[in-house]
C-alpha positions in Angstrom: 0.3 15.7 -9.7 -0.6 13.4 -12.4 1.6 10.5 -13.6 0.9 8.3 -16.6 0.7 4.6 -16.1 4.2 4.0 -17.5 5.8 7.2 -16.2 9.4 6.8 -15.2 9.6 7.0 -11.4 13.2 6.2 -10.5 12.5 7.4 -7.0 9.7 5.1 -6.0 10.1 1.7 -4.4 10.4 0.5 -8.0 13.7 2.3 -8.5 15.7 1.5 -11.6 19.0 1.5 -9.9 19.9 -0.9 -7.1 20.6 0.4 -3.6 24.1 0.8 -2.5 23.4 -0.4 1.0 21.1 -3.4 0.1 20.9 -5.8 3.0 20.4 -9.5 2.2 18.2 -11.8 4.3 17.7 -15.6 4.2 14.6 -17.6 4.8 13.6 -21.2 5.6 12.4 -23.4 2.8 8.8 -22.6 1.8 6.4 -25.5 1.7 3.6 -24.8 -0.8 0.6 -26.9 -1.5 1.0 -26.4 -5.3 3.8 -25.7 -7.7 3.4 -22.8 -10.2 5.3 -22.8 -13.5 5.6 -19.1 -13.7 7.3 -18.8 -17.1 5.4 -21.5 -18.9 2.7 -20.4 -21.4 -0.5 -22.3 -20.7 -3.2 -23.4 -23.0 -6.2 -25.6 -22.4 -6.2 -27.4 -25.7 -4.5 -27.3 -29.0 -5.5 -24.2 -31.1 -6.9 -22.2 -28.1 -5.4 -19.0 -26.9 -2.2 -19.2 -24.9 -1.8 -17.3 -21.6 1.5 -16.2 -20.0 0.6 -17.5 -16.5 -2.1 -19.7 -15.0 -3.4 -16.6 -13.2 -3.9 -14.9 -16.6 -6.0 -17.8 -17.7 -8.0 -17.7 -14.5 -8.7 -14.0 -14.9 -9.8 -14.5 -18.5 -12.1 -17.4 -17.5 -13.7 -15.3 -14.7 -14.4 -12.5 -17.2 -15.8 -15.0 -19.8 -18.2 -16.4 -17.1 -19.5 -13.0 -16.1 -18.4 -9.8 -17.8 -15.4 -7.4 -17.8 -14.3 -7.1 -14.2 -13.7 -3.9 -12.2 -10.1 -2.7 -12.0 -10.1 -3.3 -8.3 -10.9 -7.0 -8.8 -8.2 -7.4 -11.4 -5.6 -5.8 -9.1 -6.6 -7.9 -6.2 -6.3 -11.1 -8.2 -2.9 -10.1 -9.6 -1.5 -9.3 -6.2 -3.0 -11.8 -3.8 -4.7 -14.6 -5.7 -4.2 -18.1 -4.3 -3.3 -19.1 -7.9 0.0 -17.2 -8.4 -0.7 -13.7 -7.0 2.3 -11.5 -7.0 2.7 -11.5 -3.2 1.1 -15.0 -2.6 2.6 -17.1 -5.4 4.3 -20.3 -4.5 7.3 -20.4 -6.8 9.6 -18.2 -4.7 12.7 -20.0 -3.5 14.9 -19.4 -0.4 16.8 -16.2 -0.7 14.6 -14.9 -3.5 11.6 -12.5 -3.3 10.2 -9.4 -4.9 12.6 -7.0 -3.2 16.2 -6.0 -3.9 18.7 -6.6 -6.7 17.3 -10.1 -7.5 13.7 -8.9 -7.3 11.6 -6.2 -8.9 12.1 -3.1 -6.8 13.8 -1.6 -3.8 12.3 0.2 -0.7 13.6 3.1 1.4 14.6 0.9 4.4 16.9 -1.1 2.0 18.4 2.0 0.5 19.7 3.1 3.9 19.4 1.9 7.5 18.9 5.5 8.6 15.3 5.5 7.3 14.2 2.8 9.7 16.2 4.3 12.6 14.4 7.6 12.2 11.0 5.9 12.2 12.0 4.2 15.4 13.0 7.6 16.9 9.7 9.0 15.8 7.8 6.3 17.8 10.1 6.9 20.8 9.3 10.7 20.6 5.6 9.9 20.6 5.9 7.5 23.5 7.7 10.3 25.5 5.1 12.9 24.5 2.3 10.6 25.6 3.4 10.1 29.2 6.0 7.3 28.9 3.7 4.4 29.9 5.7 1.5 31.4 3.6 -1.1 29.6 0.8 -1.6 27.1 2.7 -0.5 23.9 2.0 -2.4 20.7 4.1 -2.1 17.5 2.1 -2.9 14.4 3.4 -2.9 10.8 1.1 -3.5 7.8 2.8 -4.9 4.6 6.2 -5.5 6.2 8.1 -6.7 3.1 11.2 -8.5 4.2 11.0 -7.1 7.7 13.9 -4.7 7.1 12.0 -1.7 8.4 10.8 -3.3 11.6 14.3 -4.8 12.2 15.8 -1.2 12.1 13.0 0.1 14.2 13.5 -2.5 16.9 17.3 -2.2 16.8 16.8 1.5 17.5 14.1 1.4 20.1 15.9 -1.2 22.3 18.4 1.6 23.1 15.7 3.6 24.8 13.5 3.1 27.9 10.5 2.5 25.6 11.6 -1.0 24.9 10.4 -2.6 28.1 7.0 -1.0 27.6 6.3 -3.0 24.4 4.0 -5.9 25.1 3.8 -7.3 21.5 4.8 -6.7 17.9 2.2 -7.5 15.2 3.1 -8.0 11.5 0.2 -7.9 9.1 1.3 -10.0 6.1 -0.7 -12.0 3.6 2.2 -13.8 2.0 3.3 -17.0 3.6 6.7 -16.7 1.9 7.3 -13.2 3.2 6.1 -14.1 6.7 8.8 -16.7 6.7 11.5 -14.2 5.5 10.4 -11.8 8.2 10.5 -14.4 10.9 14.1 -15.5 10.0 15.3 -11.9 10.1 13.5 -10.8 13.3 13.6 -14.0 15.3 16.3 -16.1 13.7 16.2 -19.2 11.3 16.0 -21.6 14.3 13.3 -19.7 16.2 10.3 -21.8 17.1 6.9 -20.8 15.7 3.5 -21.6 17.2 0.0 -21.1 15.8 -3.2 -19.7 17.4 -6.5 -18.4 16.1 -4.9 -14.9 16.0 -1.9 -15.9 13.9 1.7 -17.3 14.1 3.8 -16.5 17.2 7.5 -16.3 17.8 10.0 -14.2 19.8 12.0 -11.2 18.7 15.8 -11.8 18.8 16.4 -8.1 19.7 14.2 -7.7 22.7 12.6 -11.1 23.4 9.2 -9.5 22.8 6.5 -11.7 21.3 5.9 -11.2 17.6 2.6 -12.2 16.0 2.0 -12.6 12.3 -1.6 -12.1 11.1 -3.1 -12.1 7.6 -5.5 -9.2 8.3 -5.4 -6.3 10.7 -8.8 -7.3 12.0 -7.2 -10.3 13.7 -5.4 -8.0 16.1 -7.6 -7.3 19.1 -8.6 -3.7 19.8 -7.8 -3.3 23.4 -8.7 0.2 24.8 -5.8 -0.1 27.3 -3.2 -0.5 24.7 -1.0 2.2 23.1 -0.6 1.1 19.4 2.2 2.5 17.3 1.4 1.7 13.6 3.6 2.0 10.6 2.5 1.6 6.9 5.3 2.1 4.5 4.5 1.6 0.8 1.4 -0.4 1.8 -1.4 1.8 0.7 -0.1 2.1 -2.9 -0.7 -1.7 -3.4 -4.3 -1.6 -2.4 -6.8 -2.1 -5.2 -8.6 0.9 -6.7 -11.8 1.5 -8.6 -11.6 4.0 -11.5 -14.5 6.0 -12.8 -15.2 8.5 -15.6 -18.0 11.0 -15.8 -19.9 10.3 -19.1 -22.6 12.5 -20.7 -25.5 10.3 -21.7 -28.3 11.0 -24.1 -31.3 12.7 -22.5 -33.6 10.4 -20.5 -31.2 7.4 -20.6 -31.5 5.4 -17.5 -28.1 5.3 -15.8 -29.1 2.3 -13.7 -29.6 0.1 -16.8 -27.7 -3.1 -15.9 -27.8 -4.7 -19.3 -25.4 -4.3 -22.2 -28.3 -3.9 -24.6 -29.9 -0.7 -25.8 -30.6 1.8 -23.0 -34.1 2.1 -21.7 -35.8 5.4 -22.4 -39.1 4.7 -20.7 -40.7 7.6 -18.8 -40.7 5.3 -15.7 -36.9 5.0 -15.7 -35.3 4.9 -12.3 -33.1 7.9 -12.7 -34.8 11.3 -12.5 -35.2 13.4 -15.6 -32.6 16.0 -16.2 -33.5 19.6 -16.0 -33.9 21.4 -19.3 -30.6 22.4 -20.7 -28.5 20.4 -18.2 -26.4 17.5 -19.4 -27.2 14.0 -18.2 -23.8 13.0 -16.7 -23.3 9.7 -14.9 -20.3 7.8 -13.5 -19.1 4.8 -15.5 -16.6 2.3 -14.2 -13.3 1.4 -15.8 -13.3 -2.4 -16.4 -10.7 -5.0 -17.5 -11.1 -7.5 -20.4 -8.8 -9.6 -22.6 -7.3 -7.9 -25.6 -8.5 -9.4 -28.9 -6.4 -11.9 -30.7 -3.2 -13.5 -29.4 -0.7 -11.1 -27.9 3.0 -12.1 -28.1 3.8 -13.5 -24.7 6.8 -15.7 -25.3 9.3 -12.8 -25.5 11.5 -10.5 -23.4 8.9 -7.7 -23.6 5.5 -9.5 -23.7 2.5 -7.6 -25.0 -0.5 -6.8 -22.7 -3.0 -9.6 -22.5 -5.7 -7.4 -20.9 -7.0 -3.9 -21.5 -9.0 -1.3 -19.6 -12.1 0.2 -21.1 -15.2 2.1 -20.0 -18.2 -0.1 -18.9 -21.1 0.1 -21.3 -23.6 0.4 -18.5 -23.8 1.4 -14.9 -22.3 -1.0 -12.3 -23.1 -1.3 -8.6 -19.9 0.5 -7.9 -20.5 3.4 -10.3 -24.0 3.9 -8.9 -22.9 4.3 -5.3 -19.2 4.6 -4.6 -18.3 8.0 -6.1 -21.3 9.7 -4.5 -20.2 8.6 -1.0 -17.5 11.3 -1.1 -18.3 15.1 -1.5 -15.1 15.8 -3.4 -16.1 13.2 -6.0 -19.7 14.3 -6.2 -18.5 17.8 -7.1 -16.7 16.4 -10.2 -19.7 14.6 -11.5 -20.8 17.7 -13.4 -17.6 17.7 -15.5 -17.8 15.5 -18.6 -14.9 13.1 -18.9 -13.6 13.7 -15.3 -11.7 10.7 -14.0 -11.3 9.7 -10.4 -9.7 6.8 -8.6 -11.2 5.5 -5.3 -9.6 3.0 -2.9 -12.2 1.7 -0.4 -9.6 -0.5 1.3 -7.5 2.5 2.1 -10.4 4.1 3.9 -11.0 0.9 5.9 -7.3 0.7 7.0 -7.3 4.4 7.9 -10.5 4.0 9.9 -9.0 0.9 11.7 -5.8 2.9 12.6 -8.0 5.8 13.9 -10.2 3.5 16.0 -7.2 1.8 17.7 -5.7 5.2 18.5 -8.8 7.3 19.4 -11.6 4.8 19.9 -14.9 4.5 18.0 -18.5 4.0 18.8 -18.0 0.3 18.4 -14.7 0.2 20.3 -14.7 3.1 22.8 -11.4 4.2 24.3 -11.6 6.4 27.3 -8.1 7.8 26.8 -6.8 8.1 23.2 -3.2 7.0 22.8 -0.7 5.8 20.2 0.1 7.0 16.7 0.1 5.9 13.1 2.7 6.9 10.5 1.9 6.4 6.8 4.7 6.8 4.2 3.9 6.4 0.6 3.8 8.2 -2.8 1.0 10.3 -4.2 -0.4 13.8 -4.4 -0.9 15.7 -1.2 -4.1 17.6 -2.1 -5.4 16.4 -5.5 -7.2 13.2 -6.7 -4.9 10.6 -8.3 -5.6 10.1 -12.0 -4.3 7.4 -14.4 -1.8 6.2 -11.8 -1.8 2.4 -12.3 1.7 1.1 -12.9 3.4 -2.2 -13.5 7.0 -3.0 -12.6 9.2 -6.1 -13.2 12.9 -6.5 -12.7 13.4 -2.8 -12.0 11.7 -1.8 -15.3 8.3 -0.3 -16.0 6.1 -2.6 -17.9 2.4 -2.8 -18.8 0.2 -3.5 -15.7 -1.8 -5.8 -18.0 1.0 -8.2 -18.9 2.0 -11.4 -17.2 -0.4 -11.3 -14.3 1.2 -12.5 -11.1 4.7 -11.7 -12.2 4.3 -7.9 -12.4 3.9 -5.7 -9.4 1.1 -3.2 -9.5 0.8 0.1 -7.7 -1.1 3.3 -7.7 -0.8 6.8 -6.2 -2.2 7.2 -2.7 -5.0 9.6 -2.2 -3.8 11.2 1.1 -6.8 13.5 1.4 -9.1 10.5 1.3 -7.0 8.7 3.9 -7.1 11.6 6.2 -10.8 12.1 5.8 -11.5 8.4 6.6 -9.4 8.6 9.8 -11.2 11.7 11.0 -14.6 10.3 10.2 -13.9 7.1 12.0 -12.9 8.5 15.4 -13.5 11.8 17.2 -10.4 11.0 19.3 -7.8 11.6 16.5 -6.3 14.3 14.5 -4.2 14.1 11.3 -1.0 15.9 10.5 0.4 16.2 7.0 1.0 14.9 4.4 4.4 16.5 4.2 7.1 15.7 1.6 9.4 12.9 2.7 12.4 15.3 2.4 10.8 17.7 4.9 9.9 14.9 7.3 13.3 13.2 7.2 15.2 16.5 7.4 13.3 17.5 10.5 14.1 14.1 11.9 17.8 14.9 11.5 18.7 12.5 8.7 21.7 14.6 7.6 23.1 14.7 11.1 22.7 10.9 11.5 24.3 10.3 8.1 27.3 12.5 9.0 27.7 10.6 12.3 27.8 7.3 10.4 30.2 8.7 7.8 32.7 9.8 10.4 32.9 6.3 11.7 33.2 4.7 8.2 36.0 4.2 5.7 36.0 6.6 2.7 34.2 4.1 0.3 31.5 3.3 2.9 31.1 7.0 3.7 30.4 7.8 0.1 27.8 5.0 0.0 26.1 6.4 3.1 26.1 9.9 1.7 24.7 8.8 -1.7 21.9 6.7 0.0 20.7 9.4 2.4 20.7 12.0 -0.3 18.6 9.7 -2.5 15.9 9.6 0.2 15.7 13.4 0.4 16.1 14.2 -3.2 13.7 17.1 -4.0 14.0 16.9 -7.8 10.9 16.5 -9.9 11.2 12.7 -9.7 13.1 12.6 -6.4 12.0 10.4 -3.5 12.0 13.4 -1.2 9.4 15.1 -3.3 7.1 12.3 -4.5 6.9 10.4 -1.2 4.8 11.8 1.6 4.4 11.3 5.3 1.1 11.5 7.2 0.5 11.0 10.9 -2.6 10.1 12.9 -2.4 11.1 16.5 -4.7 11.4 19.6 -6.8 14.5 19.3 -5.2 17.3 21.4 -6.9 20.5 20.0 -3.9 21.3 17.9 -1.8 22.1 20.9 1.0 19.7 19.8 2.4 18.8 16.4 4.5 15.7 16.2 8.2 15.6 15.5 8.8 15.6 11.8 5.7 17.7 11.2 6.8 20.9 12.7 6.6 19.9 16.4 8.9 18.9 19.1 9.1 16.3 21.8 6.8 17.0 24.8 7.5 15.6 28.2 11.1 14.6 27.4 
């Protein structure tokens, strides 16, 4: 599946229409060390180029000081920069964030509470199938958004015997504003917060279980005695990617040439000579630079201030990164082939696997736990040209208004699965399967009908509309584009998890 950068994806978290069952949350006032005038054009001196945001100027200055930057660096700055990154900016007010009607996009948990309830049931089923331990369970969510998903998960789990077995809940969140929103929802506006070298601590209002907020998953200790249950919903799609294109070079040109001047053709060039008749194909990285001139930025539909182009020479990423993966190496012989690679996705998948199955650095005598990844992307092909921008529920250029526009890409589920399996001999991977298939097997229709019977007619119609939206199998339906992938303790294929064709064991 290939989607253009501005393809209409009314089914993704950046849906055009607002959810009918949107839940509102409140937060305590955010104290920021700086104020960011997000809609004010900035210029350093009279006559110089204007920029839409301070972050746009910062990106341009960084490029001017060095050279066009890799796409991954551009994405990282746009999303998490200290100077007005999309998720870390300091201009968000109480009751306002990137989610929902007043924000830029909606997510599945905010479309229907049933989504989070079924994720909670999935973890309960895994807990039952893995021996029902009376303690040692950890719940971990990466990229928790408003905290809506975890709130629904905890509200569901507390009805089952699994609840007393949970030692702690970890929320991996880089945004100080969103950490505050999550704390207010999960613990209450008046809940006390303490700080340690691990993160920020409070207590869950549902279960009185400790909740810890960390900025990175590495801050969460890897304890071999713990049973981690990890959920990553629409998290991997926001991780920065590198993009590469296979380029046919003139014979004997040195692909390792790091200058922008004429290529070296010396017989002592670092790259080996090509065999007679074979093309000299090398990877070149997609890089970002400012567009020439002065784009129109003071308007409702601002023009892009940056553009993506092919690097004129080899970069350290193009020389090494694609060749680390056999499936990318095989494409190198095809001129103009394009691949997207997300190293961070591999690191997170490897971390999940190590916590569940152990690793050489962190051995775990008895693998336990599970990870559930839900996101959008192709199930068995390499994403191509998938970078998108969204603002106020509309698709916009990903190179306009840096810091005000959300960026996302398709998830390479095959690469995620490979990274998990390589990281730990103690895990196996199931899926990806379409979200419609996963939720249907988890009995979403039956749960919706149960809620509809107890609701008034108008509410029942909203419930039906919302659940059907989650399992829509149309070409652009959430049920088709979104996928679910599970990482479990290795069991020789004897047991598939619920939602992936299996049943509850040991219930």
